[in-house]
C-alpha positions as CSV (number, residue, x, y, z in Angstrom):
1,I,-10.3,6.3,-5.2
2,Y,-13.1,7.5,-7.5
3,G,-16.2,6.0,-8.9
4,P,-19.9,6.5,-9.4
5,E,-22.3,7.1,-6.5
6,S,-22.9,4.1,-4.2
7,S,-20.1,2.0,-5.8
8,G,-18.4,1.1,-2.5
9,K,-15.6,3.7,-2.3
10,T,-16.2,4.5,1.4
11,T,-16.7,0.8,2.2
12,L,-13.4,0.0,0.7
13,T,-11.6,2.7,2.7
14,L,-13.3,1.6,5.9
15,Q,-12.0,-2.0,5.3
16,V,-8.5,-0.6,4.8
17,I,-8.8,1.3,8.1
18,A,-9.9,-1.9,9.8
19,E,-6.9,-3.7,8.5
20,M,-4.6,-0.8,9.5
21,Q,-6.0,-0.9,13.0
22,K,-5.5,-4.7,13.2
23,V,-1.7,-4.2,12.7
24,G,-1.6,-1.5,15.3
25,G,-1.9,1.6,13.0
26,T,-3.7,4.8,13.8
27,A,-6.3,6.1,11.3
28,A,-8.2,9.3,10.8
29,F,-11.4,9.9,8.8
30,I,-12.1,13.4,7.5
31,D,-15.8,13.3,6.8
32,A,-16.4,16.3,4.6
33,E,-19.7,14.8,3.4
34,H,-21.0,14.5,7.0
35,A,-22.3,11.0,6.1
36,L,-20.1,8.5,8.0
37,D,-22.2,5.7,9.5
38,V,-20.2,4.6,12.6
39,Q,-22.4,1.5,13.1
40,Y,-21.7,0.4,9.6
41,A,-18.0,1.1,10.1
42,S,-18.0,-1.0,13.3
43,K,-19.7,-3.9,11.4
44,L,-16.8,-3.7,8.9
45,G,-14.3,-4.2,11.7
46,V,-13.3,-0.6,12.4
47,N,-12.5,0.1,16.0
48,V,-14.6,3.3,16.0
49,P,-13.4,4.6,19.5
50,E,-9.8,4.4,18.2
51,L,-10.7,6.2,14.9
52,L,-10.1,9.9,14.7
53,I,-13.2,11.4,13.0
54,S,-13.5,15.0,11.9
55,Q,-16.4,16.7,10.2
56,P,-15.1,20.0,9.0
57,D,-17.3,22.9,7.7
58,T,-15.1,24.0,4.8
59,G,-12.6,22.5,2.3
60,E,-9.8,24.6,3.7
61,Q,-10.6,23.4,7.2
62,A,-10.6,19.7,6.1
63,L,-7.2,20.1,4.3
64,E,-5.7,22.0,7.2
65,I,-6.7,19.1,9.5
66,A,-5.2,16.6,7.1
67,D,-2.0,18.6,7.0
68,A,-1.8,18.9,10.8
69,L,-2.4,15.2,11.2
70,V,0.2,14.2,8.6
71,R,2.8,16.7,10.1
72,S,2.2,15.2,13.6
73,G,3.7,11.9,12.5
74,S,1.3,10.1,14.8
75,I,-1.2,9.0,12.1
76,D,-0.6,6.1,9.8
77,M,-3.6,6.7,7.5
78,I,-6.0,9.4,6.6
79,V,-9.2,9.1,4.5
80,I,-10.7,12.3,3.1
81,D,-14.4,11.6,2.1
82,S,-14.9,13.2,-0.4
83,V,-13.1,15.7,-2.7
84,A,-16.5,16.7,-4.1
85,A,-17.6,17.8,-0.6
86,L,-14.5,20.0,0.0
87,V,-16.4,23.2,-0.6
88,P,-14.1,26.3,-0.5
89,K,-14.9,28.9,2.2
90,A,-15.5,31.6,-0.4
91,E,-18.2,29.5,-2.0
92,I,-20.0,28.9,1.4
93,E,-19.8,32.6,2.3
94,G,-20.9,33.8,-1.2
95,E,-24.3,34.3,-2.5
96,M,-26.4,31.6,-4.2
97,G,-25.7,31.6,-7.9
98,D,-22.3,33.3,-7.6
99,S,-19.9,32.0,-10.3
100,L,-16.6,31.0,-8.7
101,P,-14.8,28.9,-11.4
102,G,-11.8,26.9,-10.4
103,L,-11.9,27.6,-6.7
104,Q,-12.0,23.9,-5.7
105,A,-9.3,23.0,-8.2
106,R,-7.0,25.8,-6.8
107,L,-7.7,24.6,-3.3
108,M,-6.8,21.0,-4.1
109,S,-3.7,22.1,-6.1
110,Q,-2.4,24.2,-3.2
111,A,-3.2,21.5,-0.6
112,L,-1.4,18.8,-2.5
113,R,1.7,20.9,-3.1
114,K,1.8,21.4,0.7
115,L,1.0,17.8,1.6
116,T,3.2,15.7,-0.7
117,G,6.5,16.4,0.9
118,T,5.2,15.9,4.4
119,I,3.5,12.6,3.4
120,K,6.8,11.3,2.0
121,R,8.7,12.2,5.1
122,T,6.1,10.7,7.5
123,N,5.2,7.7,5.4
124,C,1.5,8.3,6.0
125,L,-1.1,6.8,3.7
126,V,-3.6,9.5,2.5
127,I,-6.7,8.3,0.5
128,F,-8.9,10.9,-1.2
129,I,-12.4,9.6,-2.2
130,N,-13.9,11.3,-5.2
131,Q,-17.0,11.0,-7.4
132,I,-17.5,10.9,-11.1
133,R,-19.3,13.8,-12.7
134,M,-20.5,14.0,-16.3
135,K,-19.2,16.8,-18.6
136,I,-22.1,18.5,-20.4
137,G,-22.0,18.6,-24.2
138,V,-19.2,16.1,-24.8
139,M,-19.7,14.5,-28.2
140,F,-16.5,12.6,-28.5
141,G,-14.3,11.1,-25.9
142,N,-15.1,10.2,-22.3
143,P,-17.8,12.5,-20.8
144,E,-16.8,11.4,-17.3
145,T,-14.6,13.6,-15.1
146,T,-13.8,14.0,-11.4
147,T,-14.1,17.1,-9.3
148,G,-11.2,19.1,-7.8
149,G,-9.2,19.7,-11.0
150,N,-6.2,17.8,-12.2
151,A,-4.0,18.0,-9.1
152,L,-5.2,14.5,-7.9
153,K,-4.9,13.0,-11.3
């Protein structure tokens, strides 16, 4: 699910989690943005004590958690909020201003190759939330793009 800032992407996924919980499903929320408001989630009908919430430090950590949860077979749904916040470890450990092109795209590509087969076997719903960014200098065509490369597209 992708869209502009404050367009209801997280609200939509929280409502899906609430519906999943109503039918007895188990859900996890990987909060890479560290911005989940549990009071708001509760108002939307999410049973917060039953929701597995993780706030990882790096993109690799977030995707490893998602992989472990999917492989366990005990989770029906995982929300990863957001792809834009999945910062690779090398970027966090690097110096300010370091140019590390394509790191996030490679991270997403590798993670999705690893996850897709397991998701199919376990029948787990995985929702990635992403944000729209503007390409600089685009004269023709759509200037909007999403972070994380083409793997999710």
